[in-house]
C-alpha positions as a printed Julia matrix, in Angstrom:
332×3 Matrix{Float64}:
  -1.64    0.82  -41.36
  -2.5     3.67  -38.99
  -2.31    6.98  -40.88
  -2.07    9.04  -37.72
  -5.42   10.69  -38.4
  -7.43    8.84  -35.73
  -7.15   10.31  -32.23
  -5.83    7.87  -29.6
  -5.82    5.0   -32.04
  -3.62    3.07  -29.6
  -6.68    2.58  -27.41
  -8.57    0.7   -30.07
  -9.3    -2.98  -29.45
  -6.91   -5.54  -30.87
  -9.89   -6.78  -32.88
 -10.51   -3.46  -34.64
  -9.23   -2.43  -38.06
  -8.54   -4.24  -41.32
  -4.99   -5.02  -40.2
  -6.03   -6.71  -36.97
  -4.49  -10.13  -36.48
  -8.0   -11.3   -35.65
  -9.77   -9.78  -38.66
 -12.47  -12.09  -39.96
 -12.53  -14.2   -36.81
 -15.17  -14.51  -34.12
 -14.58  -14.86  -30.39
 -16.72  -17.45  -28.65
 -18.12  -17.14  -25.15
 -18.77  -20.86  -25.02
 -16.99  -22.67  -22.25
 -17.44  -25.22  -19.5
 -19.68  -24.79  -16.5
 -17.26  -24.62  -13.59
 -18.03  -26.36  -10.31
 -16.6   -23.67   -8.02
 -16.76  -20.4    -9.95
 -18.39  -18.46  -12.76
 -16.76  -16.81  -15.77
 -17.94  -13.82  -17.77
 -16.4   -11.27  -20.13
 -17.8    -7.75  -20.1
 -16.04   -5.3   -22.38
 -12.31   -5.79  -21.81
 -12.64   -7.39  -18.38
 -12.79  -11.12  -17.64
 -14.67  -11.7   -14.39
 -13.91  -14.86  -12.44
 -16.11  -15.19   -9.35
 -15.92  -17.89   -6.69
 -19.41  -19.29   -6.43
 -19.82  -21.36   -3.28
 -21.23  -18.59   -1.08
 -22.97  -20.91    1.37
 -19.59  -22.53    2.11
 -17.61  -19.29    2.29
 -16.25  -20.07   -1.21
 -14.13  -22.72    0.49
 -11.57  -24.55   -1.62
 -12.32  -28.02   -2.99
 -10.39  -30.33   -5.31
 -12.11  -28.56   -8.2
 -10.96  -25.05   -7.31
  -7.38  -25.06   -8.67
  -8.33  -26.66  -11.99
 -11.37  -24.4   -12.38
  -9.3   -21.3   -11.66
  -6.41  -22.28  -13.93
  -8.78  -23.05  -16.81
 -10.66  -19.77  -16.41
  -7.44  -17.75  -16.23
  -6.1   -19.47  -19.36
  -9.39  -18.8   -21.11
  -9.09  -15.09  -20.35
  -5.4   -15.03  -21.25
  -6.13  -16.38  -24.74
  -9.1   -14.1   -25.46
  -7.96  -11.03  -27.44
 -10.92   -9.06  -26.1
  -9.67   -9.34  -22.51
  -7.2    -6.82  -21.11
  -7.5    -7.54  -17.37
  -8.75  -10.42  -15.2
 -10.8    -9.66  -12.07
 -11.17  -12.32   -9.38
 -13.74  -11.96   -6.6
 -16.09  -14.02   -4.45
 -19.86  -14.15   -3.99
 -21.49  -14.0    -0.59
 -20.0   -12.84    2.68
 -16.35  -13.15    1.76
 -13.68  -13.81   -0.87
 -12.51  -17.26    0.29
 -12.36  -18.87    3.72
  -9.68  -21.47    2.97
  -9.93  -25.21    2.4
 -13.27  -26.9     2.85
 -12.44  -29.23    5.72
 -15.95  -30.65    5.62
 -14.82  -32.24    2.35
 -11.14  -32.93    2.99
 -11.45  -34.17    6.55
 -14.92  -34.77    7.91
 -16.54  -36.31    4.8
 -13.62  -37.57    2.73
 -15.58  -40.52    1.42
 -18.6   -38.41    0.48
 -17.55  -35.55   -1.85
 -20.09  -32.84   -2.7
 -22.4   -33.47   -5.68
 -20.87  -32.6    -9.04
 -17.26  -32.78   -7.88
 -14.63  -34.24  -10.17
 -13.99  -37.94   -9.7
 -10.67  -38.27   -7.88
 -11.16  -41.85   -6.72
  -7.89  -43.74   -6.51
  -5.72  -40.71   -7.32
  -3.25  -38.77   -5.22
  -5.93  -36.1    -4.6
  -8.57  -38.59   -3.48
  -9.6   -37.23   -0.04
  -9.8   -40.8     1.26
  -6.2   -41.43    0.15
  -5.06  -38.24    1.82
  -6.93  -39.11    5.02
  -5.21  -42.5     5.12
  -1.88  -40.76    4.6
  -2.63  -38.55    7.62
  -3.5   -41.27   10.13
  -1.52  -40.6    13.33
   0.99  -43.35   14.02
   0.92  -44.73   10.5
   3.61  -44.28    7.85
   3.37  -40.88    6.19
   4.43  -40.46    2.57
   5.44  -36.79    2.32
   5.51  -36.86   -1.47
   1.87  -37.94   -1.66
   1.11  -34.93    0.51
   3.33  -32.71   -1.66
   1.79  -33.97   -4.9
  -1.63  -32.85   -3.69
  -0.68  -29.47   -2.25
   1.66  -28.51   -5.09
  -1.24  -29.1    -7.48
  -3.29  -26.52   -5.59
  -0.38  -24.09   -5.74
   0.02  -24.49   -9.49
  -3.65  -23.75  -10.03
  -3.62  -20.68   -7.81
  -0.32  -19.44   -9.27
  -2.02  -19.14  -12.66
  -2.92  -15.63  -11.46
   0.75  -14.72  -11.19
   1.88  -16.49  -14.36
  -0.95  -15.28  -16.59
   0.31  -12.93  -19.28
  -2.4   -10.4   -18.49
  -2.88   -8.41  -15.27
  -4.89  -10.06  -12.51
  -6.74   -8.15   -9.8
  -8.25   -9.73   -6.67
 -11.15   -7.93   -5.0
 -11.33   -8.92   -1.34
 -14.28   -8.45    0.97
 -15.33  -10.12    4.19
 -12.46  -12.57    4.57
  -9.5   -13.95    2.65
  -8.0   -16.32    5.18
  -5.87  -19.45    5.24
  -5.87  -20.98    1.74
  -7.96  -18.03    0.57
  -5.03  -15.72    1.28
  -2.74  -18.06   -0.7
  -4.95  -17.44   -3.73
  -5.18  -13.68   -3.24
  -1.42  -13.2    -2.85
  -0.81  -14.67   -6.3
  -2.8   -11.83   -7.93
  -0.87   -8.88   -9.37
  -3.04   -6.38   -7.52
  -5.27   -6.61   -4.44
  -8.03   -4.1    -3.8
 -10.02   -4.65   -0.65
 -12.65   -3.47    1.79
 -11.45   -1.64    4.89
 -12.95   -4.31    7.15
 -11.76   -7.42    5.3
  -9.82  -10.02    7.34
  -6.63  -11.24    5.64
  -4.28  -13.75    7.19
  -3.23  -17.33    7.85
  -4.42  -18.5    11.31
  -3.39  -22.15   10.7
   0.25  -21.22   11.42
  -0.82  -21.6    15.07
  -0.93  -25.34   14.52
  -1.37  -27.72   11.56
  -0.4   -25.38    8.72
   2.2   -23.33    6.84
   1.15  -21.06    3.93
   1.91  -23.41    1.05
   2.07  -20.63   -1.56
   5.06  -19.07    0.21
   4.11  -15.57   -0.99
   3.9   -13.55    2.24
   7.51  -12.37    2.44
   7.51  -11.56   -1.27
   4.43   -9.37   -0.86
   5.02   -7.53    2.44
   8.65   -8.2     3.33
  10.34  -10.44    5.86
   9.57   -8.59    9.11
   5.88   -8.0     8.5
   5.36  -11.51    7.15
   6.91  -12.92   10.31
   4.79  -10.57   12.44
   1.67  -12.11   10.9
   2.74  -15.73   10.7
   4.41  -15.94   14.14
   0.99  -15.17   15.66
  -1.45  -16.28   12.97
  -3.25  -12.95   13.33
  -5.19  -11.3    10.52
  -4.95   -7.73    9.32
  -7.74   -5.53    8.0
  -7.87   -3.83    4.63
  -6.53   -0.5     5.83
  -3.46   -2.2     7.29
  -3.06   -4.27    4.12
  -2.93   -1.05    2.1
  -0.52    0.61    4.57
   1.79   -2.4     4.35
   1.68   -2.54    0.54
  -0.2    -5.83    0.34
  -3.24   -4.1    -1.15
  -2.99   -1.25   -3.62
  -6.23    0.29   -2.38
  -8.64   -0.14    0.55
 -12.12    1.36    0.68
 -15.25    1.27    2.82
 -17.14   -1.92    2.02
 -20.03   -0.08    0.37
 -17.6     1.63   -2.03
 -15.5    -1.4    -2.94
 -17.41   -2.42   -6.07
 -17.36    1.1    -7.51
 -13.67    1.63   -6.75
 -12.74   -1.75   -8.16
 -14.56   -1.04  -11.4
 -12.7     2.26  -11.69
  -9.36    0.48  -11.25
  -9.94   -2.31  -13.76
 -11.45    0.11  -16.28
  -8.27    2.21  -16.15
  -6.09   -0.87  -16.57
  -8.21   -1.98  -19.52
  -7.48    1.28  -21.38
  -3.92    0.14  -22.06
  -3.17   -2.03  -25.11
  -2.94   -5.71  -24.27
   0.64   -5.92  -25.53
   1.7    -3.03  -23.27
   0.1    -4.71  -20.26
   1.81   -7.98  -21.06
   5.23   -6.39  -21.49
   4.96   -4.44  -18.24
   3.79   -7.51  -16.3
   6.51   -9.73  -17.71
   9.17   -7.13  -16.97
   8.03   -6.69  -13.38
   7.5   -10.41  -12.84
  11.11  -11.03  -13.84
  12.21   -9.21  -10.69
   9.62  -10.92   -8.48
  10.45  -14.4    -9.78
  14.16  -13.73   -9.34
  13.47  -13.42   -5.62
  12.8   -17.15   -5.56
   9.03  -17.41   -5.61
   9.14  -20.97   -6.94
  11.61  -22.07   -4.26
   9.57  -20.41   -1.52
   6.45  -22.24   -2.67
   8.22  -25.6    -2.84
   9.73  -25.31    0.65
   6.54  -23.93    2.18
   4.49  -26.75    0.67
   6.83  -29.36    2.15
   6.68  -27.73    5.58
   2.9   -27.43    5.33
   2.8   -31.2     5.09
   5.29  -31.61    7.94
   3.19  -29.35   10.18
   0.34  -31.86   10.01
   2.61  -34.68   11.21
   4.12  -33.26   14.36
   2.97  -34.23   17.85
   1.07  -30.94   18.02
  -0.37  -31.39   14.56
  -1.65  -34.84   15.48
  -3.12  -33.43   18.71
  -5.08  -30.88   16.7
  -6.19  -33.51   14.19
  -7.36  -35.9    16.92
  -9.2   -33.11   18.72
 -10.91  -32.15   15.47
 -11.9   -35.77   14.87
 -13.4   -35.89   18.35
 -15.32  -32.6    18.54
 -15.36  -31.42   14.89
 -13.11  -28.99   13.07
 -15.13  -25.9    13.92
 -14.74  -26.52   17.64
 -11.05  -27.41   17.29
 -10.45  -24.21   15.31
 -12.34  -22.21   17.92
 -10.1   -23.66   20.64
  -7.03  -22.92   18.52
  -7.97  -19.29   18.06
  -9.65  -18.32   21.33
  -6.38  -17.48   23.13
  -5.73  -14.86   20.43
  -9.17  -13.29   20.78
 -10.22  -14.03   17.22
 -12.03  -17.36   17.46
 -14.36  -16.74   14.52
 -14.35  -20.23   13.11
 -11.72  -19.53   10.43
 -11.23  -22.44    8.09
  -7.86  -24.14    7.86
């Protein structure tokens, strides 16, 4: 055992030393090729990066399963101390890919998982959303709760998770980010949930848990976004930096976290999560997911859906947002 003669021996890797639980074993970097993200381990950091830059890293049926698998992979790797989630291209994540879920339900993108005939088959969901037809709310819930479970892997992972936000983290993209233990962002990032204006409720139910009741209502009663500086002021982000400094500052943060022993990080996260989960995170997510489905089956929700079917979702979203002065084509 440790003789006390090695300085700062507590910072040694869990793999080092004759008494390591992993002595004589080898860690493999082999793993699946994900459809929506990439995975890499450098040093003590697992890097999960959304990889649909041309589509704003928009969410598809593959995203929750890809993310959950990658998080589990990092959680089980003794080399990894901290998990960093980010996005390639112009932003972190622009929400659900409505070109898949709504406009081209019968024609999924190449390489997507086969969901034909399942509850997450876009064609099944489209049929379940036909105005005037019978709506099965539990079919809706089965789909959306699956997305929540995948995204919540960031919260329920044993190891710390950090989300690096740039450009935009809106709609479903904000649901993902709010499940991370820490958010670090660019000063000019846009964070929010514009679909509360019509046809959506944040299914993750995390806003009040992250920024408190009053500020969550301030955002969701208007659907407005905040920038990174405001996110830091409100306690949603732990740090906000000029965009050209974000990478450097993020690396500094995750490197510091990675200096702690894995078991210390796990104990601290579990202890703090016990308080967060006691607030009713699971209940908030369940209720919010149900209401998210309801919001798409109101008179107003149907009006938005029919308008989108007539002129396309981008135009319908622009019309939704123009009265608020932020009609930037945010995804739902």
